[in-house]
DRENPA-3360 file (N, C-alpha, C; in nm, 2 decimals, always signed):
BEGIN
1 = XXXXXXXX = +0.08/-0.12/+0.00/+0.00/+0.00/+0.00/+0.08/+0.13/+0.00 ~ +0.21/+0.12/+0.03/+0.30/+0.23/+0.03/+0.33/+0.27/-0.11 ~ +0.28/+0.38/-0.17/+0.30/+0.41/-0.31/+0.40/+0.52/-0.33 ~ +0.48/+0.55/-0.23/+0.58/+0.66/-0.24/+0.70/+0.61/-0.32 ~ +0.74/+0.70/-0.42/+0.86/+0.67/-0.49/+0.97/+0.77/-0.45 ~ +1.10/+0.73/-0.47/+1.21/+0.81/-0.41/+1.23/+0.94/-0.50 ~ +1.22/+0.93/-0.63/+1.26/+1.04/-0.72/+1.15/+1.06/-0.83 ~ +1.15/+1.18/-0.89/+1.07/+1.21/-1.00/+1.11/+1.12/-1.12;
9 = XXXXXXXX = +1.24/+1.10/-1.13/+1.28/+1.02/-1.24/+1.23/+0.87/-1.23 ~ +1.23/+0.82/-1.11/+1.18/+0.69/-1.09/+1.03/+0.68/-1.12 ~ +0.96/+0.79/-1.09/+0.81/+0.80/-1.10/+0.77/+0.78/-1.25 ~ +0.85/+0.84/-1.34/+0.82/+0.84/-1.48/+0.91/+0.74/-1.57 ~ +0.97/+0.65/-1.50/+1.07/+0.57/-1.56/+1.01/+0.48/-1.67 ~ +0.89/+0.45/-1.67/+0.83/+0.36/-1.77/+0.75/+0.43/-1.87 ~ +0.76/+0.57/-1.88/+0.70/+0.64/-1.99/+0.78/+0.62/-2.12 ~ +0.71/+0.60/-2.22/+0.77/+0.57/-2.35/+0.73/+0.67/-2.46;
17 = XXXXXXXX = +0.80/+0.66/-2.57/+0.76/+0.74/-2.69/+0.61/+0.71/-2.72 ~ +0.53/+0.81/-2.76/+0.40/+0.79/-2.80/+0.30/+0.77/-2.69 ~ +0.34/+0.78/-2.56/+0.25/+0.76/-2.45/+0.16/+0.88/-2.44 ~ +0.04/+0.86/-2.38/-0.06/+0.97/-2.36/-0.06/+1.01/-2.21 ~ -0.08/+1.14/-2.18/-0.08/+1.19/-2.05/-0.20/+1.28/-2.02 ~ -0.27/+1.26/-1.91/-0.37/+1.36/-1.86/-0.29/+1.44/-1.76 ~ -0.29/+1.57/-1.77/-0.21/+1.65/-1.68/-0.29/+1.76/-1.61 ~ -0.28/+1.76/-1.48/-0.36/+1.85/-1.40/-0.31/+2.00/-1.40;
25 = XXXXXXXX = -0.39/+2.09/-1.34/-0.35/+2.23/-1.34/-0.46/+2.32/-1.39 ~ -0.46/+2.44/-1.34/-0.56/+2.54/-1.38/-0.48/+2.67/-1.38 ~ -0.44/+2.72/-1.50/-0.35/+2.83/-1.51/-0.21/+2.78/-1.46 ~ -0.16/+2.85/-1.36/-0.03/+2.80/-1.29/-0.06/+2.73/-1.16 ~ -0.19/+2.71/-1.13/-0.22/+2.65/-1.00/-0.23/+2.49/-1.01 ~ -0.16/+2.43/-0.93/-0.16/+2.28/-0.93/-0.10/+2.21/-1.04 ~ +0.00/+2.27/-1.11/+0.06/+2.21/-1.22/+0.18/+2.12/-1.17 ~ +0.18/+2.00/-1.22/+0.29/+1.91/-1.17/+0.42/+1.93/-1.24;
33 = XXXXXXXX = +0.48/+2.05/-1.21/+0.60/+2.09/-1.28/+0.72/+1.99/-1.26 ~ +0.73/+1.94/-1.14/+0.85/+1.85/-1.11/+0.84/+1.72/-1.19 ~ +0.72/+1.67/-1.20/+0.71/+1.54/-1.28/+0.72/+1.57/-1.43 ~ +0.67/+1.69/-1.48/+0.68/+1.73/-1.62/+0.83/+1.74/-1.65 ~ +0.91/+1.81/-1.56/+1.05/+1.82/-1.59/+1.12/+1.69/-1.60 ~ +1.08/+1.60/-1.51/+1.14/+1.46/-1.52/+1.11/+1.39/-1.65 ~ +0.99/+1.41/-1.69/+0.94/+1.36/-1.82/+1.03/+1.42/-1.94 ~ +1.05/+1.54/-1.93/+1.14/+1.61/-2.03/+1.28/+1.55/-2.03;
41 = XXXXXXXX = +1.33/+1.54/-1.91/+1.47/+1.48/-1.89/+1.48/+1.34/-1.94 ~ +1.37/+1.27/-1.93/+1.37/+1.13/-1.98/+1.39/+1.12/-2.13 ~ +1.35/+1.23/-2.20/+1.38/+1.23/-2.35/+1.27/+1.17/-2.44 ~ +1.16/+1.13/-2.38/+1.06/+1.07/-2.47/+0.98/+1.17/-2.55 ~ +0.93/+1.13/-2.66/+0.86/+1.22/-2.75/+0.74/+1.16/-2.82 ~ +0.68/+1.24/-2.91/+0.56/+1.20/-2.98/+0.44/+1.18/-2.88 ~ +0.44/+1.26/-2.78/+0.35/+1.24/-2.67/+0.21/+1.30/-2.70 ~ +0.11/+1.24/-2.64/-0.02/+1.30/-2.65/-0.06/+1.35/-2.51;
49 = XXXXXXXX = -0.10/+1.47/-2.50/-0.13/+1.53/-2.37/-0.28/+1.58/-2.37 ~ -0.34/+1.57/-2.26/-0.47/+1.62/-2.23/-0.47/+1.71/-2.11 ~ -0.50/+1.83/-2.13/-0.49/+1.93/-2.02/-0.57/+2.05/-2.04 ~ -0.62/+2.11/-1.94/-0.69/+2.23/-1.95/-0.61/+2.34/-2.02 ~ -0.48/+2.35/-2.00/-0.40/+2.45/-2.05/-0.27/+2.39/-2.11 ~ -0.21/+2.47/-2.20/-0.09/+2.42/-2.27/+0.04/+2.46/-2.20 ~ +0.03/+2.52/-2.09/+0.15/+2.57/-2.02/+0.17/+2.71/-2.04 ~ +0.25/+2.78/-1.95/+0.27/+2.92/-1.96/+0.41/+2.95/-1.89;
57 = XXXXXXXX = +0.46/+3.06/-1.94/+0.59/+3.11/-1.88/+0.70/+3.01/-1.87 ~ +0.71/+2.93/-1.98/+0.81/+2.82/-1.99/+0.80/+2.72/-1.87 ~ +0.68/+2.70/-1.82/+0.66/+2.61/-1.71/+0.55/+2.51/-1.76 ~ +0.53/+2.41/-1.67/+0.43/+2.31/-1.71/+0.45/+2.24/-1.84 ~ +0.35/+2.22/-1.92/+0.36/+2.16/-2.05/+0.44/+2.24/-2.14 ~ +0.46/+2.37/-2.11/+0.54/+2.46/-2.19/+0.69/+2.42/-2.20 ~ +0.73/+2.33/-2.11/+0.87/+2.28/-2.11/+0.89/+2.18/-2.22 ~ +0.78/+2.10/-2.25/+0.79/+2.00/-2.36/+0.78/+2.05/-2.50;
65 = XXXXXXXX = +0.71/+2.16/-2.51/+0.68/+2.22/-2.65/+0.80/+2.26/-2.73 ~ +0.89/+2.34/-2.67/+1.01/+2.39/-2.75/+1.09/+2.27/-2.80 ~ +1.09/+2.16/-2.72/+1.18/+2.05/-2.76/+1.11/+1.96/-2.86 ~ +0.98/+1.99/-2.90/+0.91/+1.91/-3.00/+0.87/+1.78/-2.95 ~ +0.84/+1.77/-2.82/+0.81/+1.64/-2.76/+0.66/+1.61/-2.77 ~ +0.57/+1.71/-2.79/+0.43/+1.69/-2.80/+0.38/+1.67/-2.94 ~ +0.31/+1.56/-2.97/+0.26/+1.54/-3.10/+0.11/+1.58/-3.11 ~ +0.04/+1.56/-3.00/-0.11/+1.59/-3.01/-0.15/+1.64/-2.87;
73 = XXXXXXXX = -0.23/+1.75/-2.87/-0.29/+1.80/-2.75/-0.44/+1.81/-2.75 ~ -0.50/+1.78/-2.64/-0.64/+1.80/-2.62/-0.67/+1.89/-2.51 ~ -0.74/+2.00/-2.53/-0.76/+2.09/-2.42/-0.86/+2.20/-2.46 ~ -0.88/+2.29/-2.37/-0.98/+2.39/-2.39/-0.93/+2.53/-2.39 ~ -0.80/+2.55/-2.37/-0.74/+2.68/-2.36/-0.59/+2.68/-2.39 ~ -0.55/+2.76/-2.49/-0.41/+2.77/-2.52/-0.35/+2.88/-2.44 ~ -0.42/+2.99/-2.42/-0.37/+3.10/-2.34/-0.27/+3.18/-2.41 ~ -0.17/+3.23/-2.34/-0.07/+3.31/-2.40/+0.06/+3.24/-2.44;
81 = XXXXXXXX = +0.05/+3.11/-2.46/+0.17/+3.03/-2.50/+0.19/+3.05/-2.65 ~ +0.28/+3.14/-2.69/+0.31/+3.17/-2.83/+0.37/+3.05/-2.90 ~ +0.45/+2.97/-2.83/+0.51/+2.86/-2.90/+0.41/+2.75/-2.93 ~ +0.31/+2.73/-2.84/+0.20/+2.64/-2.87/+0.13/+2.69/-2.99 ~ +0.09/+2.82/-3.00/+0.02/+2.87/-3.12/+0.10/+2.85/-3.24 ~ +0.23/+2.88/-3.24/+0.32/+2.87/-3.35/+0.32/+2.73/-3.41 ~ +0.34/+2.63/-3.32/+0.35/+2.49/-3.37/+0.21/+2.45/-3.42 ~ +0.10/+2.49/-3.36/-0.03/+2.45/-3.41/-0.06/+2.51/-3.55;
89 = XXXXXXXX = -0.04/+2.64/-3.56/-0.06/+2.71/-3.69/+0.04/+2.66/-3.80 ~ +0.15/+2.62/-3.76/+0.26/+2.58/-3.85/+0.25/+2.43/-3.89 ~ +0.15/+2.36/-3.84/+0.13/+2.22/-3.88/+0.22/+2.12/-3.80 ~ +0.28/+2.17/-3.70/+0.38/+2.08/-3.62/+0.31/+2.00/-3.51 ~ +0.19/+2.05/-3.47/+0.12/+2.00/-3.36/-0.03/+1.98/-3.39 ~ -0.08/+1.87/-3.35/-0.23/+1.84/-3.37/-0.30/+1.89/-3.24 ~ -0.41/+1.96/-3.25/-0.48/+2.01/-3.14/-0.63/+1.99/-3.15 ~ -0.69/+1.93/-3.05/-0.83/+1.92/-3.04/-0.88/+2.01/-2.93;
97 = XXXXXXXX = -0.94/+2.12/-2.97/-1.00/+2.22/-2.88/-1.15/+2.18/-2.85 ~ -1.18/+2.17/-2.72/-1.32/+2.14/-2.69/-1.36/+2.23/-2.57 ~ -1.50/+2.24/-2.55/-1.54/+2.32/-2.44/-1.49/+2.28/-2.31 ~ -1.46/+2.37/-2.22/-1.40/+2.34/-2.09/-1.48/+2.24/-2.01 ~ -1.61/+2.26/-2.00/-1.69/+2.17/-1.92/-1.70/+2.03/-1.98 ~ -1.69/+2.03/-2.11/-1.69/+1.90/-2.18/-1.56/+1.82/-2.15 ~ -1.45/+1.90/-2.15/-1.32/+1.84/-2.12/-1.32/+1.78/-1.98 ~ -1.38/+1.85/-1.88/-1.38/+1.81/-1.75/-1.46/+1.68/-1.74;
105 = XXXXXXXX = -1.58/+1.67/-1.80/-1.67/+1.56/-1.80/-1.61/+1.44/-1.87 ~ -1.54/+1.46/-1.98/-1.48/+1.35/-2.06/-1.37/+1.29/-1.97 ~ -1.29/+1.36/-1.90/-1.19/+1.31/-1.81/-1.26/+1.23/-1.69 ~ -1.36/+1.29/-1.63/-1.43/+1.22/-1.52/-1.50/+1.09/-1.57 ~ -1.56/+1.10/-1.69/-1.63/+0.98/-1.74/-1.53/+0.87/-1.77 ~ -1.42/+0.90/-1.83/-1.32/+0.80/-1.85/-1.27/+0.73/-1.73 ~ -1.25/+0.81/-1.62/-1.21/+0.75/-1.49/-1.31/+0.67/-1.43 ~ -1.44/+0.71/-1.45/-1.55/+0.63/-1.39/-1.60/+0.51/-1.47;
113 = XXXXXXXX = -1.53/+0.49/-1.58/-1.57/+0.37/-1.66/-1.69/+0.40/-1.75 ~ -1.72/+0.53/-1.78/-1.83/+0.56/-1.87/-1.77/+0.59/-2.01 ~ -1.80/+0.51/-2.11/-1.74/+0.53/-2.24/-1.78/+0.65/-2.31 ~ -1.90/+0.70/-2.29/-1.95/+0.82/-2.36/-2.07/+0.88/-2.29 ~ -2.10/+1.00/-2.33/-2.22/+1.07/-2.27/-2.27/+1.18/-2.36 ~ -2.39/+1.22/-2.34/-2.45/+1.33/-2.42/-2.45/+1.46/-2.35 ~ -2.42/+1.57/-2.42/-2.42/+1.70/-2.36/-2.48/+1.80/-2.46 ~ -2.54/+1.91/-2.41/-2.59/+2.01/-2.51/-2.48/+2.10/-2.55;
121 = XXXXXXXX = -2.37/+2.10/-2.48/-2.26/+2.20/-2.52/-2.20/+2.16/-2.66 ~ -2.20/+2.26/-2.75/-2.15/+2.24/-2.88/-2.25/+2.21/-2.99 ~ -2.37/+2.18/-2.95/-2.47/+2.15/-3.05/-2.49/+2.27/-3.14 ~ -2.50/+2.25/-3.27/-2.52/+2.36/-3.37/-2.39/+2.43/-3.40 ~ -2.28/+2.38/-3.36/-2.14/+2.44/-3.39/-2.06/+2.33/-3.45 ~ -1.93/+2.37/-3.49/-1.84/+2.28/-3.55/-1.80/+2.17/-3.45 ~ -1.82/+2.19/-3.32/-1.79/+2.09/-3.22/-1.87/+1.97/-3.25 ~ -2.00/+1.98/-3.29/-2.08/+1.87/-3.32/-2.08/+1.84/-3.47;
129 = XXXXXXXX = -2.08/+1.94/-3.55/-2.09/+1.92/-3.70/-1.96/+1.88/-3.76 ~ -1.85/+1.90/-3.69/-1.72/+1.87/-3.75/-1.67/+1.99/-3.83 ~ -1.54/+1.98/-3.87/-1.47/+2.08/-3.94/-1.38/+2.17/-3.86 ~ -1.36/+2.14/-3.73/-1.26/+2.22/-3.66/-1.12/+2.18/-3.70 ~ -1.04/+2.27/-3.72/-0.90/+2.23/-3.77/-0.82/+2.17/-3.66 ~ -0.79/+2.04/-3.67/-0.71/+1.97/-3.58/-0.56/+1.99/-3.61 ~ -0.53/+1.99/-3.74/-0.39/+2.01/-3.78/-0.39/+2.10/-3.91 ~ -0.30/+2.20/-3.91/-0.29/+2.28/-4.03/-0.17/+2.22/-4.12;
137 = XXXXXXXX = -0.17/+2.26/-4.24/-0.07/+2.21/-4.33/+0.06/+2.30/-4.34 ~ +0.06/+2.40/-4.26/+0.18/+2.49/-4.25/+0.17/+2.60/-4.36 ~ +0.07/+2.60/-4.44/+0.06/+2.70/-4.54/-0.08/+2.77/-4.53 ~ -0.15/+2.76/-4.42/-0.27/+2.82/-4.40/-0.39/+2.73/-4.42 ~ -0.37/+2.62/-4.48/-0.48/+2.52/-4.51/-0.49/+2.42/-4.40 ~ -0.61/+2.35/-4.40/-0.64/+2.25/-4.30/-0.60/+2.11/-4.35 ~ -0.51/+2.05/-4.28/-0.47/+1.91/-4.32/-0.56/+1.81/-4.26 ~ -0.61/+1.83/-4.14/-0.69/+1.74/-4.07/-0.80/+1.81/-3.99;
145 = XXXXXXXX = -0.93/+1.78/-4.01/-1.04/+1.84/-3.95/-1.11/+1.74/-3.86 ~ -1.18/+1.79/-3.76/-1.26/+1.71/-3.67/-1.38/+1.65/-3.75 ~ -1.41/+1.52/-3.71/-1.52/+1.46/-3.78/-1.65/+1.50/-3.71 ~ -1.77/+1.48/-3.78/-1.90/+1.51/-3.72/-1.92/+1.41/-3.61 ~ -2.00/+1.45/-3.51/-2.04/+1.36/-3.40/-2.19/+1.33/-3.40 ~ -2.22/+1.23/-3.33/-2.36/+1.19/-3.32/-2.44/+1.29/-3.24 ~ -2.55/+1.34/-3.29/-2.64/+1.43/-3.22/-2.78/+1.36/-3.21 ~ -2.83/+1.36/-3.09/-2.96/+1.29/-3.06/-3.05/+1.38/-2.98;
153 = XXXXXXXX = -3.18/+1.37/-3.00/-3.27/+1.45/-2.93/-3.33/+1.38/-2.81 ~ -3.33/+1.45/-2.69/-3.40/+1.39/-2.57/-3.50/+1.50/-2.52 ~ -3.62/+1.46/-2.51/-3.72/+1.56/-2.45/-3.72/+1.69/-2.53 ~ -3.70/+1.68/-2.66/-3.71/+1.80/-2.74/-3.58/+1.89/-2.74 ~ -3.48/+1.84/-2.68/-3.35/+1.91/-2.68/-3.24/+1.82/-2.74 ~ -3.16/+1.89/-2.83/-3.05/+1.81/-2.90/-2.93/+1.81/-2.81 ~ -2.86/+1.69/-2.82/-2.74/+1.67/-2.74/-2.64/+1.60/-2.83 ~ -2.51/+1.63/-2.81/-2.40/+1.57/-2.89/-2.33/+1.47/-2.80;
161 = XXXXXXXX = -2.29/+1.36/-2.87/-2.23/+1.25/-2.80/-2.08/+1.28/-2.79 ~ -2.02/+1.27/-2.67/-1.88/+1.29/-2.64/-1.82/+1.17/-2.58 ~ -1.70/+1.13/-2.61/-1.63/+1.01/-2.56/-1.56/+1.04/-2.43 ~ -1.56/+0.95/-2.34/-1.48/+0.96/-2.22/-1.33/+0.95/-2.26 ~ -1.24/+1.01/-2.18/-1.10/+1.01/-2.21/-1.03/+0.92/-2.11 ~ -0.94/+0.83/-2.16/-0.85/+0.75/-2.08/-0.71/+0.77/-2.14 ~ -0.61/+0.78/-2.05/-0.47/+0.80/-2.10/-0.38/+0.70/-2.03 ~ -0.26/+0.68/-2.09/-0.17/+0.59/-2.03/-0.12/+0.63/-1.89;
169 = XXXXXXXX = -0.10/+0.76/-1.87/-0.05/+0.82/-1.75/-0.13/+0.94/-1.71 ~ -0.13/+0.98/-1.59/-0.18/+1.11/-1.54/-0.07/+1.16/-1.45 ~ -0.05/+1.29/-1.46/+0.04/+1.37/-1.37/-0.04/+1.47/-1.30 ~ -0.03/+1.47/-1.17/-0.11/+1.57/-1.09/-0.03/+1.62/-0.98 ~ -0.07/+1.74/-0.92/-0.01/+1.80/-0.80/-0.11/+1.82/-0.69 ~ -0.08/+1.78/-0.57/-0.17/+1.79/-0.46/-0.10/+1.87/-0.35 ~ -0.19/+1.94/-0.27/-0.13/+2.01/-0.15/-0.09/+1.91/-0.04 ~ -0.17/+1.80/-0.02/-0.13/+1.70/+0.08/-0.17/+1.57/+0.02;
177 = XXXXXXXX = -0.09/+1.47/+0.07/-0.12/+1.33/+0.03/-0.06/+1.23/+0.13 ~ -0.11/+1.12/+0.13/-0.05/+1.02/+0.22/+0.01/+0.90/+0.14 ~ +0.07/+0.81/+0.21/+0.14/+0.70/+0.14/+0.05/+0.61/+0.07 ~ -0.08/+0.61/+0.09/-0.18/+0.53/+0.02/-0.23/+0.60/-0.10 ~ -0.19/+0.72/-0.12/-0.24/+0.80/-0.24/-0.36/+0.88/-0.23 ~ -0.41/+0.89/-0.11/-0.53/+0.98/-0.08/-0.48/+1.13/-0.09 ~ -0.55/+1.21/-0.17/-0.50/+1.34/-0.20/-0.60/+1.45/-0.16 ~ -0.54/+1.57/-0.13/-0.62/+1.69/-0.10/-0.56/+1.80/-0.18;
185 = XXXXXXXX = -0.65/+1.87/-0.25/-0.60/+1.98/-0.34/-0.64/+2.12/-0.29 ~ -0.57/+2.22/-0.32/-0.59/+2.35/-0.27/-0.66/+2.44/-0.37 ~ -0.77/+2.49/-0.34/-0.85/+2.59/-0.41/-0.85/+2.56/-0.56 ~ -0.80/+2.65/-0.65/-0.82/+2.63/-0.79/-0.75/+2.51/-0.85 ~ -0.65/+2.46/-0.78/-0.58/+2.34/-0.82/-0.67/+2.22/-0.82 ~ -0.79/+2.23/-0.75/-0.88/+2.12/-0.75/-0.97/+2.11/-0.87 ~ -0.96/+2.22/-0.96/-1.05/+2.22/-1.08/-1.03/+2.10/-1.17 ~ -0.90/+2.08/-1.20/-0.88/+1.97/-1.30/-0.79/+1.86/-1.25;
193 = XXXXXXXX = -0.72/+1.87/-1.14/-0.63/+1.77/-1.10/-0.71/+1.64/-1.06 ~ -0.82/+1.64/-0.99/-0.88/+1.51/-0.96/-0.94/+1.44/-1.08 ~ -0.98/+1.52/-1.18/-1.04/+1.46/-1.30/-0.93/+1.40/-1.39 ~ -0.81/+1.47/-1.40/-0.70/+1.42/-1.47/-0.65/+1.29/-1.41 ~ -0.65/+1.29/-1.27/-0.60/+1.17/-1.20/-0.69/+1.05/-1.23 ~ -0.82/+1.07/-1.24/-0.91/+0.96/-1.26/-0.89/+0.90/-1.40 ~ -0.85/+0.98/-1.50/-0.84/+0.94/-1.63/-0.72/+0.85/-1.66 ~ -0.62/+0.86/-1.58/-0.49/+0.79/-1.61/-0.49/+0.64/-1.56;
201 = XXXXXXXX = -0.44/+0.56/-1.65/-0.43/+0.42/-1.61/-0.32/+0.40/-1.50 ~ -0.22/+0.48/-1.51/-0.11/+0.50/-1.41/-0.11/+0.64/-1.37 ~ -0.15/+0.67/-1.25/-0.15/+0.81/-1.20/-0.04/+0.84/-1.10 ~ +0.03/+0.95/-1.13/+0.15/+0.98/-1.04/+0.12/+1.12/-0.98 ~ +0.13/+1.13/-0.85/+0.10/+1.26/-0.79/+0.22/+1.31/-0.72 ~ +0.25/+1.44/-0.74/+0.35/+1.50/-0.66/+0.28/+1.58/-0.55 ~ +0.32/+1.57/-0.43/+0.25/+1.63/-0.32/+0.34/+1.72/-0.24 ~ +0.29/+1.84/-0.20/+0.36/+1.94/-0.13/+0.39/+1.90/+0.01;
209 = XXXXXXXX = +0.30/+1.82/+0.07/+0.31/+1.77/+0.21/+0.27/+1.62/+0.21 ~ +0.37/+1.54/+0.25/+0.34/+1.40/+0.26/+0.31/+1.36/+0.41 ~ +0.20/+1.30/+0.43/+0.16/+1.26/+0.57/+0.15/+1.11/+0.58 ~ +0.15/+1.06/+0.70/+0.13/+0.91/+0.71/-0.02/+0.88/+0.70 ~ -0.05/+0.75/+0.67/-0.19/+0.71/+0.66/-0.27/+0.74/+0.79 ~ -0.38/+0.80/+0.77/-0.46/+0.85/+0.89/-0.44/+0.99/+0.92 ~ -0.34/+1.05/+0.85/-0.31/+1.19/+0.88/-0.41/+1.29/+0.80 ~ -0.49/+1.23/+0.72/-0.59/+1.31/+0.65/-0.73/+1.26/+0.69;
217 = XXXXXXXX = -0.81/+1.35/+0.74/-0.95/+1.32/+0.78/-1.02/+1.26/+0.65 ~ -1.08/+1.14/+0.66/-1.15/+1.09/+0.54/-1.25/+1.18/+0.48 ~ -1.31/+1.26/+0.56/-1.41/+1.36/+0.50/-1.34/+1.47/+0.42 ~ -1.21/+1.49/+0.44/-1.14/+1.59/+0.37/-1.07/+1.54/+0.24 ~ -1.07/+1.41/+0.21/-1.01/+1.36/+0.10/-1.08/+1.40/-0.03 ~ -1.01/+1.46/-0.12/-1.07/+1.50/-0.25/-1.06/+1.39/-0.36 ~ -0.96/+1.31/-0.35/-0.94/+1.20/-0.44/-0.89/+1.08/-0.37 ~ -0.96/+0.97/-0.37/-0.92/+0.85/-0.29/-0.80/+0.78/-0.36;
225 = XXXXXXXX = -0.72/+0.72/-0.28/-0.60/+0.65/-0.33/-0.62/+0.55/-0.43 ~ -0.74/+0.50/-0.45/-0.77/+0.39/-0.55/-0.73/+0.44/-0.69 ~ -0.73/+0.57/-0.71/-0.70/+0.63/-0.84/-0.55/+0.66/-0.86 ~ -0.47/+0.65/-0.76/-0.33/+0.69/-0.76/-0.24/+0.57/-0.74 ~ -0.14/+0.56/-0.83/-0.05/+0.44/-0.82/+0.09/+0.48/-0.76 ~ +0.13/+0.61/-0.78/+0.26/+0.65/-0.73/+0.25/+0.79/-0.67 ~ +0.33/+0.81/-0.56/+0.33/+0.94/-0.49/+0.47/+0.99/-0.48 ~ +0.49/+1.11/-0.51/+0.63/+1.17/-0.50/+0.62/+1.29/-0.40;
233 = XXXXXXXX = +0.70/+1.28/-0.29/+0.70/+1.39/-0.19/+0.80/+1.50/-0.24 ~ +0.75/+1.62/-0.25/+0.83/+1.73/-0.30/+0.92/+1.78/-0.18 ~ +1.03/+1.84/-0.22/+1.11/+1.91/-0.12/+1.04/+2.04/-0.08 ~ +1.08/+2.10/+0.04/+1.02/+2.23/+0.07/+1.04/+2.33/-0.04 ~ +1.16/+2.33/-0.10/+1.19/+2.43/-0.21/+1.10/+2.40/-0.33 ~ +1.08/+2.28/-0.37/+0.99/+2.25/-0.48/+0.85/+2.28/-0.45 ~ +0.80/+2.26/-0.33/+0.67/+2.29/-0.29/+0.64/+2.44/-0.29 ~ +0.74/+2.52/-0.26/+0.73/+2.66/-0.25/+0.75/+2.73/-0.38;
241 = XXXXXXXX = +0.79/+2.66/-0.48/+0.82/+2.72/-0.61/+0.69/+2.73/-0.70 ~ +0.63/+2.85/-0.68/+0.50/+2.87/-0.75/+0.50/+3.00/-0.83 ~ +0.47/+3.00/-0.95/+0.48/+3.12/-1.03/+0.36/+3.20/-1.03 ~ +0.37/+3.32/-1.08/+0.25/+3.41/-1.09/+0.24/+3.44/-1.24 ~ +0.12/+3.41/-1.30/+0.10/+3.42/-1.44/+0.09/+3.57/-1.49 ~ +0.01/+3.64/-1.41/+0.00/+3.78/-1.45/+0.00/+3.87/-1.32 ~ +0.11/+3.94/-1.31/+0.13/+4.02/-1.18/+0.07/+4.16/-1.20 ~ -0.02/+4.20/-1.11/-0.08/+4.33/-1.11/-0.04/+4.41/-0.99;
249 = XXXXXXXX = +0.00/+4.53/-1.01/+0.04/+4.62/-0.90/-0.06/+4.73/-0.88 ~ -0.11/+4.75/-0.77/-0.21/+4.85/-0.74/-0.13/+4.97/-0.67 ~ -0.16/+5.09/-0.72/-0.10/+5.21/-0.66/-0.16/+5.23/-0.52 ~ -0.07/+5.25/-0.42/-0.12/+5.27/-0.28/-0.21/+5.39/-0.28 ~ -0.31/+5.39/-0.19/-0.41/+5.50/-0.18/-0.34/+5.63/-0.15 ~ -0.24/+5.63/-0.06/-0.17/+5.76/-0.03/-0.10/+5.82/-0.15 ~ -0.04/+5.74/-0.23/+0.03/+5.79/-0.35/-0.07/+5.84/-0.45 ~ -0.19/+5.78/-0.46/-0.30/+5.82/-0.55/-0.35/+5.96/-0.51;
257 = XXX = -0.36/+5.98/-0.38/-0.41/+6.11/-0.33/-0.31/+6.23/-0.36 ~ -0.19/+6.20/-0.37/-0.09/+6.31/-0.39/-0.07/+6.35/-0.53 ~ -0.14/+6.27/-0.62/-0.12/+6.30/-0.77/-0.20/+6.43/-0.80;
% end
């Protein structure tokens, strides 16, 4: 039952070329940066990644992009990652953009053993009708477009069929975790980390604070250890290393009054 591994390199040692990863994080919150760096150092490529965001500020999944390690991405937000946009528009990267709520439910459904579900999100758009550019040809044309999806009516309302997502691995970051893999997430980091963790066949969690079994009140567990296969305890320095995506400075009231 002790799922703790000694190093990040050991945690991702069985990752291979072409593997798929569900990766947690919301903006810069709860991004498993240590595990992603270890994956980068392992040197594997042609990876498929599923994540809410494509990384930012040369962190998170942004570490893999410049090295050309990512072949396909599934997500709902590219954000300000210019390298992500360049590779996508240049035909170097395949991208499936889907509504954020649909992404969340596809991950949860995959982890819960639900192969597909119907949702009204995307009905009447290219999400359902097909034609979204998944890959460009590098000259402005579309090399690969999304196929149409099944649309069905329930009680007078149309719904589109979406598939659950399962990946080879999941990489997540938790505020607290025990040796059995029970995890607690902090604030916004809870948005996608539990869902990504559920979707992975092998889920690896880096935790800012490792406690012994029983150290987490069962009522406070956000993700039970049944979904987690490996736990990496971060050092205090790694746990404290958290970036700020957009820094805003407010003029002090006294300075404002003297203007």
